[in-house]
BALO-124889 format. One line per field, with one value per residue (C-alpha): residue number from 0; x, y, z. Coordinates in nm, 4 decimals, padded with zeros to 6 digits, always signed. Layout:
BEGIN
resi = NUM, ...
u = X, ...
v = Y, ...
w = Z, ...
END
This chain:
BEGIN
resi = 0, 1, 2, 3, 4, 5, 6, 7, 8, 9, 10, 11, 12, 13, 14, 15, 16, 17, 18, 19, 20, 21, 22, 23, 24, 25, 26, 27, 28, 29, 30, 31, 32, 33, 34, 35, 36, 37, 38, 39, 40, 41, 42, 43, 44, 45, 46, 47, 48, 49, 50, 51, 52, 53, 54, 55, 56, 57, 58, 59, 60, 61, 62, 63, 64, 65, 66, 67, 68, 69, 70, 71, 72, 73, 74, 75, 76, 77, 78, 79, 80, 81, 82, 83, 84
u = +03.4741, +03.5114, +03.8223, +03.6379, +03.3424, +03.5766, +03.7528, +03.4164, +03.2963, +03.6229, +03.5755, +03.2179, +03.3491, +03.6277, +03.3724, +03.2248, +03.5551, +03.6963, +03.8889, +03.6897, +03.3303, +03.3321, +03.1507, +02.7918, +02.8840, +03.1251, +02.8661, +02.6162, +02.8770, +02.9447, +02.5722, +02.5145, +02.8063, +02.7010, +02.3413, +02.4534, +02.6903, +02.4369, +02.0993, +02.1623, +02.0008, +01.7751, +01.4088, +01.0813, +00.9499, +01.1757, +01.1017, +00.9003, +01.0070, +00.9246, +01.2101, +01.5133, +01.7679, +01.5910, +01.5630, +01.9363, +02.0252, +01.7938, +01.9327, +02.2925, +02.2079, +02.0103, +02.3023, +02.5192, +02.2493, +02.3980, +02.7208, +02.8058, +02.8157, +03.1904, +03.2695, +03.0605, +03.2407, +03.5827, +03.4908, +03.3555, +03.6765, +03.8916, +03.6898, +03.7180, +04.0935, +04.1314, +03.9428, +04.1595, +04.4699
v = +15.3989, +15.0216, +15.0723, +15.3237, +15.0855, +14.8023, +15.0272, +15.1419, +14.7835, +14.6962, +14.9951, +14.8854, +14.5397, +14.6940, +14.9071, +14.5911, +14.4857, +14.8062, +14.7488, +15.0187, +15.1326, +15.4901, +15.7631, +15.8443, +16.1509, +15.9436, +15.6673, +15.9240, +16.0520, +15.6989, +15.6329, +15.9549, +15.8959, +15.5344, +15.6320, +15.9182, +15.6872, +15.4073, +15.5853, +15.9510, +16.2517, +16.2003, +16.1919, +16.1368, +16.2551, +16.3300, +16.0857, +16.2263, +16.2965, +15.9393, +15.8083, +16.0025, +15.7662, +15.7700, +16.1473, +16.1902, +15.9567, +16.1393, +16.4786, +16.3625, +16.2271, +16.5379, +16.7591, +16.6267, +16.6608, +16.7313, +16.5410, +16.3266, +15.9491, +15.9292, +16.2048, +16.0327, +15.7037, +15.8699, +16.0457, +15.7174, +15.5337, +15.8119, +15.8090, +15.4300, +15.4505, +15.7126, +15.4899, +15.1879, +15.3989
w = +03.2333, +03.2686, +03.4849, +03.7007, +03.7360, +03.8402, +04.0923, +04.2280, +04.2707, +04.4478, +04.6811, +04.7572, +04.8473, +05.0577, +05.2433, +05.3914, +05.5460, +05.6952, +06.0180, +06.2007, +06.1562, +06.0230, +06.2151, +06.1211, +05.9130, +05.7035, +05.6662, +05.5367, +05.2918, +05.1683, +05.1312, +04.9383, +04.7013, +04.6430, +04.5658, +04.3402, +04.1505, +04.1096, +04.0924, +04.0131, +04.1792, +04.4810, +04.3873, +04.5647, +04.8955, +05.1860, +05.4710, +05.7610, +06.1186, +06.2205, +06.0057, +06.1279, +05.9687, +05.6328, +05.6539, +05.7254, +05.4365, +05.1973, +05.3025, +05.2534, +04.9086, +04.8080, +04.9176, +04.6325, +04.3662, +04.0255, +04.0905, +03.7896, +03.8110, +03.7393, +03.9917, +04.2601, +04.1926, +04.2170, +04.5410, +04.6867, +04.5927, +04.7450, +05.0673, +05.1034, +05.0333, +05.3071, +05.5526, +05.4749, +05.5529
END
């Protein structure tokens, strides 16, 4: 797990220096996987209509509810690797 954690942290750092900004759908995917890996399942109230960005982020995160921490980390790392390509 320590190797996975180190790889995840490296991917998070790499996400800040991608050559191109990913599209919004990919950004939502990255956000959801990051939150799932670091916080676990989405909890709390879904943001209201006045907060469209917060609502989209919450929905993306809630869509992967039940995904394990290690699986979310691996999927995040794979997605970052594909974007670096």
